[in-house]
C-alpha positions as CSV (number, residue, x, y, z in Angstrom):
1,M,5.7,1.6,9.0
2,D,8.6,0.2,10.8
3,S,9.3,-3.3,9.7
4,A,8.7,-5.3,6.5
5,T,6.4,-7.7,8.3
6,A,4.0,-4.8,9.2
7,R,3.7,-3.7,5.6
8,P,0.5,-5.0,4.1
9,T,0.3,-6.8,0.8
10,V,-2.0,-4.9,-1.6
11,V,-3.6,-5.5,-4.9
12,L,-4.0,-2.4,-7.0
13,D,-6.9,-1.6,-9.3
14,N,-4.7,-2.4,-12.3
15,G,-3.9,-5.9,-10.9
16,V,-0.4,-5.2,-9.6
17,V,0.5,-7.0,-6.4
18,G,3.0,-5.4,-4.0
19,R,3.8,-4.2,-0.5
20,I,3.2,-0.7,0.9
21,M,6.5,1.1,1.3
22,L,5.2,4.5,2.4
23,A,1.7,5.8,3.2
24,H,1.3,9.4,4.5
25,R,-0.7,9.5,7.7
26,S,-2.9,12.5,6.7
27,R,-2.9,12.5,2.9
28,R,-4.8,9.9,1.0
29,D,-3.2,10.8,-2.3
30,L,0.3,9.4,-1.8
31,V,1.0,5.7,-1.3
32,L,4.2,4.1,-2.6
33,V,3.9,0.4,-3.4
34,L,6.9,-1.9,-4.2
35,G,5.6,-4.4,-6.8
36,M,6.5,-8.1,-6.6
37,D,8.6,-7.5,-9.7
38,G,10.6,-4.8,-8.0
39,T,8.8,-1.8,-9.7
40,L,8.1,1.1,-7.4
41,L,4.6,2.6,-8.0
42,S,2.7,5.5,-6.6
43,C,-1.0,5.7,-6.2
44,D,-3.7,7.0,-3.8
45,L,-5.7,5.0,-1.3
46,D,-8.6,4.8,-3.7
47,G,-6.4,3.0,-6.2
48,I,-5.9,0.0,-3.9
49,A,-8.5,-2.7,-4.6
50,C,-7.5,-5.1,-1.8
51,V,-5.3,-5.1,1.4
52,V,-4.1,-8.4,2.8
53,G,-2.6,-8.5,6.3
54,G,-0.4,-6.0,8.0
55,K,-1.4,-3.0,10.0
56,P,-4.4,-0.8,8.9
57,L,-3.5,2.1,6.5
58,C,-5.7,4.6,8.3
59,R,-7.7,4.9,11.5
60,D,-11.0,5.1,9.6
61,G,-10.7,1.5,8.3
């Protein structure tokens, strides 16, 4: 993900809201999210409850 505007805002299963900082193209088990409070979190794609805007995280939808 090249620019901050292309990074989608996400809501995690635990209620944390943040932006995707890193998502591995072929692995679903590593996503780094920067929370709105500045906390850096790691999760897997299944831990994301909702994606708002930005580019899709994977080709499969």
